[in-house]
N, C-alpha and C positions, 0 to 999 in steps of 0.2 A: 550594813555590812554587805559587801558584794560576795557573791558565791560563784565559784568557777567549777565547771564540770570538766574534769580531765579524762579524756578518752585515750586509753593506751591500746594500741593495736599490736597484737603479736602475729608476726608473719612467720608462718611455718614453711620451710622449704621442703616440699614433698617431692621425692624422686620416684618417678613412675618406672616400673620394671620393664625392661626391653628384652626381647628374646635373644639369647646368646647363640652364636653360630654353633652348630653341632659338629664337633670334630672327631667323634667316635660313636660307635653304636652297633646295633644289630638290626638288620633289615630282612624281613621275610618276603620272598617273592613267590608268585604263582606263575609257572610257565605252562602255557597251553599250546598244543600243537593240533591243528586241524588236519584230518586225513582226507585227502582227495585222490581217489583212485577210480579209474574207469575200467570196469569189468565187462563192459559191453552189454548188449541186450540178452546175451545167452546165459548170464549169471545174475539174475535179479535177486535170488535168495542170498547169494554170497555178499552182494552189495548191502543188503539189509543187516547182515551180521556185523558189519564194520561200524564201530561207533563213530560219531562225527568228529570227536576230538579226544585227546588224553591230556591230563594235567598232572603236575607234580609240584610240590612245595620245595623251594630252595631257600637258603639263608646266607646272608653276607655279614660277616663280622669285620669291622674296620676301625682304624684309627688314622692318625695323620700320615703314617709311614707304611702301614701294613693292611692287607685285606685277606680274608679267607672265605672262599665261596664254595658251598657244597650242598648236596641234597639234604633236606631236613629229615627225611625218612628214607629207609631203604626202598628203592623203586621196585615195582612189581612188573614183570613182563606180561604183556597182553597176548594171549594165544587164541587163535580162531581156527577151528577144524571144520573142514567141509568135505563131504563125500557126494559124488554125483556120477552115476553110470559106471560104478566100479573104480573110479578114480578118487584118490584121497589127496586133499590139499591142506597144508598147515601153514598158517601165517603167524609169525612171532614178531611182535613189536617190542624192541628192547630199549630201555632207557637206563643205560649202565651207570654204575657208580662213578662219580667224578668229583675231584677235589682240586681247587686252584688256590695256591698261596702266592701272593705277590708282596715283595718288599721294594718299594720305590727308592728308598734311601740307599740300599745296597745293590739295587738293580738285579734282583733275584726273582725268577719265576719257577715254581715247582708245581707240576700238575700231574696228579695221579689219575690214570684212565684204565678202565676195565674193557679190554677188547676181546670179545668172544671167549671170556673166561680167563684170559691171560692179562696180568697186571703190568702196566708200564708206568715209569716215572719220567715225565718230560722235564728236563732241566735246561733252562734257557734264560735269556734276558727278556724283561717285559717289552711288549710292542706298544708304542703309543699311536693310537689311531688319529687320523686327521678328519675334522668335521667342518661342515658349513652350518653355522648357527643362523636360524631364521628368526623372524620377529614374532612367530606364533607362540602363544602361552596357554597353559591350562594348569589346574590344580590336581595334585595327587597327594592324598593324605594331608590336606591343608598346606602343602608346600607348593609355592609357585614354581612351575617348571617351564623351561624353554625348550623349543624343538630344535633338534640338530640332525643333519643328514650326513651319513658317512660318505666320505669321498672315495668311493670304491665302485668301479664300473661293472663289476661282476654281479652285484646284487644291490637292491635298495634296502638299506638299514636305517631306521629312524630311532633316535634316542630322545628321551625327555629327561632333562637334568635340572637340578635346583642349586643355585648359588647359596641358598640358605644352609646347605651342608657343604662347606668349602673344602671337600676332599675329592680329588680327581680319581674316581673309581666307579665301579658298577658291576652288574652281574656278568658272568662269563668272561671275565678279564677285560671288559670294556673300560676304556679310560680316555684321557686326552681332552676332557671338557672342564671348564672352570666350576665344577660342582659335581655332586653325586648324581649318577644316572638312576632314576627311579622307574623307568620303563624302556623297553626295547621292542620295536616292531620290525618283523622281517617278512618277506614274501607276501607283501600286500595284506598283512594282518593274519596270515595263516599260522604264523608263529609269534606268540605274544608273551612277554615277560613283564610283569608289573608288580610293584611293591604293594603289599597288603598290610604291613605293620612296621613301625619303626620304634625301637626301644633303646634303652641304655645298654652298654656292654654289661654282661653279668659280672658280678663282683669277683675279682681275682681271675678273670678270663685270661687264658694263655693261648696265643696263636700257635697251634700245633702244625708243624710243617709236614706235608705228606712225605712218606719215606719208602713205601712199599712199591715193588715192581722193578722191572728191568729199566735201567737208566738210559735214556735216549734223548737226542735233540728234537726240536719241534719238527723240522723238515724230515728227519728220519722216521719219526712216528707217523707222520702223514703218509709217507710212502708205504710203510708197513700196513697201515689201516686200509689204504686203497687196494693193495694187493690182496688183503684178507677178504675184503668185500667181494672181489671178483671170484676168489676161490669158493666162497660160501654161496655164491649166487645171490648176494645181497644187493639191495638197492638203497642208496642213501635216502633218508627221510627228509623232512623239511628242516634243514639246518643241521649243524653238528650235534652229536650227542644222541641222536635217535636213528636207529637202524631197523629196517624191515627185512626179514628173512623169509623167503618163500620156498617151501619144499613141496614137491609134487611126486606122488607115487602112483604108478599105473599098474593095474592088475590084469 
């Protein structure tokens, strides 16, 4: 009698999981500003009192149509007091409260700004920036990012964005790239904003639109801000959102 060995093969179709594009979430950023001031050779002690930089954590909540960017904690002013030969000088570095809400679908921008203790609500349409994308790449939080340079002759601004998060948004109302901006470099690295964590949106999260303050347009606010800086003897810091006020009292 012949015997036959029958071999039955079971082929199992295994589907390997692939990472799905992230269309919503919460991104925490750290913004660091380097202080560069020349006090001259006559004030070496004052120069030593000035810290090399100041940092603040900010957070961006986003989905396919909306984004909300704000300070993660209430910022603290940095005060430096100096007295020399009967003269007193006080330097105050202010990082005011700021909230930016953008709805790209409805073309709405609402930005709450604290200017010298007075609240303003900027109401306007979102501005889309124009960028030049380079071939340079690097990883930020395991996301492959591409380098882009803002087409603006007034200053050099570099963004690192990732198409793995296919939402055109970023910190400080930055947008216009085919993906989420995870880092911004300004002033040759003197002002840096970089993502430190990416999470899912909290359960039941609601995008709260800023509503406090005197309602103005963007150009009107910029005019008021510039005039206020001159009145207070203030000097713009490295980029928007940081102001340095110097007060000097002579006896």
